[in-house]
C-alpha positions as CSV (number, residue, x, y, z in Angstrom):
1,T,-12.9,-13.8,-14.1
2,G,-15.5,-15.7,-12.3
3,T,-12.6,-18.9,-11.9
4,G,-12.6,-18.5,-8.1
5,K,-9.3,-16.4,-7.1
6,T,-10.9,-15.0,-4.7
7,D,-12.0,-18.2,-2.8
8,L,-8.6,-19.7,-3.4
9,I,-7.0,-16.8,-2.0
10,C,-8.8,-17.1,1.3
11,L,-8.3,-20.9,1.7
12,Q,-4.6,-20.0,1.1
13,L,-4.7,-17.1,3.5
14,K,-6.2,-19.8,6.3
15,R,-3.4,-21.8,5.6
16,L,-0.9,-19.3,6.1
17,I,-2.4,-17.9,9.4
18,E,-2.7,-21.6,10.8
19,A,0.8,-22.0,10.0
20,G,1.6,-18.8,12.0
21,I,3.3,-16.9,9.2
22,A,0.5,-14.4,8.7
23,E,-0.9,-12.3,11.4
24,K,-2.1,-9.1,9.5
25,I,-3.3,-9.7,5.9
26,L,-4.0,-6.6,3.5
27,I,-6.1,-7.1,0.2
28,L,-5.8,-4.4,-1.9
29,V,-8.5,-3.7,-4.9
30,D,-9.0,-1.7,-7.4
31,R,-13.0,-1.7,-7.5
32,D,-15.7,-1.3,-5.1
33,Q,-17.2,-4.3,-6.8
34,L,-13.7,-6.4,-6.0
35,A,-13.6,-4.9,-2.5
36,K,-17.3,-6.6,-1.9
37,Q,-16.6,-9.5,-3.6
38,A,-13.6,-10.1,-1.4
39,R,-15.5,-8.9,1.8
40,E,-18.2,-11.9,1.1
41,A,-15.6,-14.6,0.5
42,I,-13.9,-13.5,3.6
43,Q,-17.5,-13.8,5.5
44,D,-18.0,-17.2,3.9
45,L,-14.4,-18.4,4.3
46,L,-12.6,-16.5,7.0
47,N,-15.2,-15.8,9.4
48,Q,-13.5,-16.8,12.1
49,Y,-10.9,-14.1,11.6
50,G,-11.6,-10.3,12.0
51,S,-12.0,-7.9,9.0
52,Y,-13.3,-5.2,7.7
53,W,-13.3,-2.6,4.8
54,L,-11.0,0.3,5.2
55,K,-12.7,3.0,3.7
56,P,-12.0,7.0,3.3
57,G,-12.5,8.7,6.7
58,V,-13.3,5.6,8.3
59,I,-11.1,4.8,11.3
60,R,-8.6,2.2,11.1
61,Q,-9.5,-1.2,13.0
62,E,-7.1,-3.7,14.5
63,L,-8.4,-6.4,12.8
64,Q,-6.7,-9.4,11.3
65,I,-8.0,-9.2,7.6
66,T,-7.8,-5.5,5.9
67,I,-9.7,-5.1,2.5
68,C,-8.7,-1.5,1.1
69,L,-9.1,0.3,-2.2
70,L,-5.9,1.0,-3.8
71,Q,-6.8,4.8,-4.2
72,T,-7.7,4.6,-0.6
73,M,-4.6,3.3,0.4
74,I,-2.4,5.7,-1.3
75,S,-3.6,8.4,0.5
76,R,-3.3,6.2,4.1
77,Y,-0.3,3.6,4.0
78,Q,2.0,5.9,5.8
79,E,-0.4,5.8,9.0
80,L,1.1,2.1,9.3
81,T,4.6,0.6,10.0
82,S,6.1,-1.2,6.6
83,G,5.9,-4.0,8.8
84,Y,2.4,-3.8,9.8
85,F,1.3,-6.7,7.2
86,D,2.3,-10.0,6.9
87,V,0.8,-10.6,3.2
88,V,-0.4,-8.0,0.8
89,V,-2.4,-9.5,-1.8
90,A,-3.3,-7.4,-4.8
91,D,-6.3,-8.2,-6.8
92,E,-6.0,-7.8,-10.8
93,C,-2.4,-7.1,-10.1
94,H,-1.8,-6.6,-14.2
95,R,-3.5,-3.4,-13.6
96,S,-3.1,-2.5,-10.3
97,I,0.6,-2.9,-9.3
98,Y,2.1,0.0,-11.5
99,G,2.9,3.8,-11.3
100,V,1.5,5.5,-8.3
101,W,-0.1,2.5,-6.8
102,Q,3.3,0.7,-7.0
103,T,4.0,3.1,-3.8
104,A,1.1,1.5,-1.7
105,L,2.2,-1.9,-2.5
106,T,6.2,-2.1,-2.2
107,Y,5.8,-0.1,0.8
108,F,4.9,-2.6,3.3
109,D,7.5,-5.7,4.0
110,A,5.4,-8.8,3.2
111,L,5.0,-11.6,1.4
112,H,3.4,-10.0,-1.8
113,I,0.5,-12.0,-3.7
114,G,-0.4,-11.0,-7.3
115,L,-3.8,-12.5,-8.3
116,T,-5.1,-12.2,-11.9
117,A,-6.3,-13.8,-15.1
118,T,-4.6,-11.5,-17.4
119,P,-0.8,-11.4,-16.5
120,A,1.1,-8.8,-18.4
121,A,4.6,-9.0,-20.1
122,Y,4.7,-5.7,-21.5
123,I,8.2,-3.5,-20.6
124,E,5.9,-0.5,-18.6
125,R,3.7,-3.0,-17.1
126,N,5.7,-6.3,-16.4
127,T,3.9,-8.5,-13.6
128,F,6.0,-11.4,-13.8
129,E,8.9,-9.0,-13.5
130,F,7.3,-7.5,-10.4
131,Y,6.6,-10.9,-9.1
132,Q,10.2,-11.9,-9.7
133,C,8.7,-15.1,-12.1
134,P,11.1,-16.2,-14.0
135,D,10.7,-17.3,-17.6
136,E,7.5,-15.8,-17.2
137,Q,6.0,-18.4,-15.3
138,P,3.4,-17.7,-12.5
139,D,4.1,-19.3,-9.2
140,Y,0.8,-21.3,-9.8
141,A,-2.0,-21.0,-12.4
142,Y,-4.6,-23.5,-13.7
143,P,-6.6,-23.3,-16.8
144,I,-10.1,-21.9,-17.3
145,Q,-11.0,-25.6,-17.4
146,E,-10.0,-26.7,-14.5
147,A,-11.2,-23.4,-12.5
148,F,-15.1,-24.4,-13.8
149,K,-14.7,-27.9,-12.2
């Protein structure tokens, strides 16, 4: 927490957009505060791309970046085709990719990126297994000392 994961993913998303790999991006969070944080980071670092927060009762917009609570997406994902998003980012994935929430994630045929400061390796909740990380090693990690720098 507080080590810059949101800023880091925004910079990575910019690279994916510029490389032509990502056109539509979904950022899934499990709390309003994380949605606000993502929105602010996107406005600061990706302001040249259209973005919005998809809330309950709000009409879906055709913008490049959609921020959404898992609780909202679980009731709305069927409004979209499975190929609508090119990238799905799950913030705090150690607690948000399981059970009923997993449906909203796996529905989309997209590049899936999970962000967490605390990956889990429990039988019923294995972050490494979900993201197919061999030997329980994330694709990218950095120690907190590096994050503070």
